[in-house]
N, C-alpha and C positions, 0 to 999 in steps of 0.2 A: 158484522164481518162477512165479506164476500170472498169466495175463491175466484180468482181471475186468471185467465190465460191470455197472453199477448204474443204476437208474432213480431220478430225482428229480422231485418234484412239489410244488407249493405253490399254495394258493388263498386265503391269508389274508395281509394286509399287503402289503408290497412283494414281489411274487411272484418276479420275476426276481432281485431283490437277495437274497432268501432262498437261492435256489439258488446264486448266485455266492458267497455267504458260506460255504455248505456246501462248495463246491469248494475255496475257499481253505483251509478247515480240513483237508480231505483232503490237500491239497498240503503242509501243514505236517508231516504224518506222514512221518518219514524212512524208513519201510518201504513207501511208496507212490511209484512212479516212472512217468514218461512219461504223465502225466495229460492226457487230452483230453476235451473237452466238445462235444457235438453242438450244433446250433442249438436255439433255444427254440421250443416249439410251444404255441399256445393250444389247449386241449382242453375239451370239454364234460364235466361230471361224470357218473359212472356210479353205479349202486347205488340209485337212486331217492330219494336224500336231496336236498332242495331246498337249493342252495348256489351260490356264485359259481363262475365258470369257473376252470380251472386253467392253470398254466404247467408244462409237462413237458419234460424233457431226459434224455439218457443220457450217462454218463461211462464212459470206458475207461481202464484203467491196469494196470500190472504191480505185483505186491505179494509180499512175503515173509510177510505176515500169514497166519494160518490163516483159514478162513472164519468160525469162531466169533470170533476176535479182530477181524476186520473188522466183523462184525455188532455187536459191543459198541462199537466205535469209532463206527460210524454212528449207533447209538442215542444215544451221548453227544453227537454233533453235533446230532441232533434235539432233545435236551434243552436244549442251549445256545441253540438258536433258539426255545425255549419251545414245543416240540411237546407237546401234551396229547392223549392218546388217550381221548376221551369217547364216540365213536360210530363204529362200523365204517362205512366209506365216507364218513365225515363230513368237514367242513372241517379243514384242517391247515395250520399254518405251513410245515411241511416234512415230506416223506415220502421216505425212502430205502429202496429195495428192492435186494437183491442178485439180479441176474438170472442171471448166469453166472459161475462160478468155475473157470476153466480147464476141464478135462474132468471135473471132479468131479461126482458125483451124491450129494446129501445129503438124507436124510429124517429130520428132527428136528422136535420139536413147534413150535419157533420159527424153523426155518430149512429151507426146501426149495429145493434147487438142482438143475437149472435151475428158475427160478420157475415154479410150476405153471400160471400163466395167461399166460405169455409170448406164446403164439401166438394169444391171444384178444383182445389189446388193441392197437388201432392206435396209441394214444398211447405205447406201448412200442416196437412194431415199427418205426414210421416213423423215430424218431431212432436206433434200433439199426442199421437198414439204412443210414442216412446214414453212420454210422461205419464199417460193414463190410458192403457189399452182398452178400458171399458167405458170410455167417455161417450156420452150420448148427447144429441141435440134433438129436441122435439121427439124424444122416444126412439130415435134412429141411431144405431151405433155408428160412430164415425169410421170405425174399421171397415164396415160394410161399404161406405162411400169410397174408401181407398181401393177396395177390390175392383171397382168399376173404372178406375183410372189407370192410365199408363203411368209409369214412374216419373215421366216428364223430366228426365235428366237429373233426378234427385239422388245424390250420392253422399253417404255418410263420410265425413272427413276424419282421418286418424290423427290423434295428437302426436306431436313430435318433440324431440329434445334438440335444442339448438346449442351447438358448441361454438362459442365466440373465441376466436384465436386458434382455429383449427390449424394443424401443422402436418406436413407430409413426412416430417422427420420421425423415424420409428422410436427414438429415445425420448421424445417430448411427451409430457403428461397428457396434452390434448390429444395426441395420436393414440396413446395407450387407452385413454378414456373412450375415444371413438371405437376402437377395436372391441373393448369390453361391452360398451353399450350395444353395438351391433350384434355381438355374440350373444347377448342376453335377450335379443329380440326387439330392442327399441328401434323406432324409426328416427334417424338423426338428420339434421340439417346443419351444414357446415358454413361458418361465417369467417371470412378472412379477405383482406383487400386484394390478394393476389389472383383470385379466381381459380379456374382450372378444375381439377378433381383430385380427391384423395380416397384411396381404397374403393374407387368406382363411384363415389358420391360427388356430385357437383358442388362447387364452392361458390356461395353467394357473397357479394361484397358488403351487403348490409342486412341487418336483421329484418328491416321492413320489406325486403324482397321476398321474404318467406311468406307465402299465402296460406300455409297450413296452420292449424291451431297449435301454438307453441305452449306445451305444458310447462317445461322447464328450460331455463337458459343456464348453462354452466360456463363460467368465465375463465378464460386462460389468457388474459391480457393484463398488462401492468396497471397498477392502481390509478395512475394519472389518466390512462386511456379509457378507463371505465366511465369517467365523466363525459367523454366524447360520445358515448353511445346511450347516455341516459334518455335522450329524446326518443330514440328508437325503442328502448325498453318500455317507455311509457306509452308508445304508440301501439305496440303489439300486445301489451298487458298479459305476460305469461302468468301462470299460477304461482311460480316461484323462480327465484334466481339464486344460484349457488355461487358464492364467492370462494373459489379455490384459494389455497395459500398463495399469498403474494398479490392478490387482486382486491384485498379489503379496501373499502372506501366508505367511511361512515356517512358522509354527506349523501352519497348516492343511495346507500341503504335506507336512510331516513326518507328520502324522496319516494323511493319505491314503496316503502311501508305505508306512507301517507296515501299512496294511490291504491292501497289494498293488495299489493304484491308481497307474498311471503319471501323472506330472504334468509339465507343460511350461510354462515361461515363454516365451510366444511370441505372435505376432499372427496370429489366425485368417485375416485378409485376406491377409497376406503368405504364409502357408502355402498358401492356395488358389491364389494367383497363381503360386507357384513349384512347385506340384504336390506339396507335402509334407504335405498334410492327409490 
């Protein structure tokens, strides 16, 4: 059994969702155990290619796979998420790099471990050190490597709560939930076709327009309309989805649970009032 660290990055499509889908795929491999994921970090692209910003993270796990077997599995996950290698340093739906594989040192044409640029990249070092502040490579603390680097545009992303069916009407439950969530210190993202702003927060027309890590989606739309946003829910892969009264949809719940998303039939307002949110 080897302890492994891998780096993940995405700057095409639903960036956080792409990484979460990759983590789910890794978790389905019965030779990968104790899988942990760092926070998500917004990072600036490197390499001189003009492109969108990235989301990066690092995962840690134990595995009985060999390094070569793990590489092939990661490449298959990339292909499943439509990764196409057209340009070095270019945009990608998903990029997975093996950073450390136990104590092994590997020098092959397609696999170098430890990753040869591990100590040069803040977007790798910051999430690595989050998972293990005392991590060393060749007897050198990685934290000391980070001290010599600029942050390179690495910014920790804050998880948010998405309210689907947000409403400007003060008597609507969605509006009350927004007020209470904001009052309790949660960052909220509002989803509704109308656009505009509610209580000073901009309204997005679709869940997939939200580029922040969505921890929880709370639904305030009719049961039939829930099916219309299933694709978006599966793209962003929130940790959980709350089906408030009147939004229950058993088919959608099954699809989400099969994708590893926790679902609850509950009232967000009651959860906040009782400290269960």
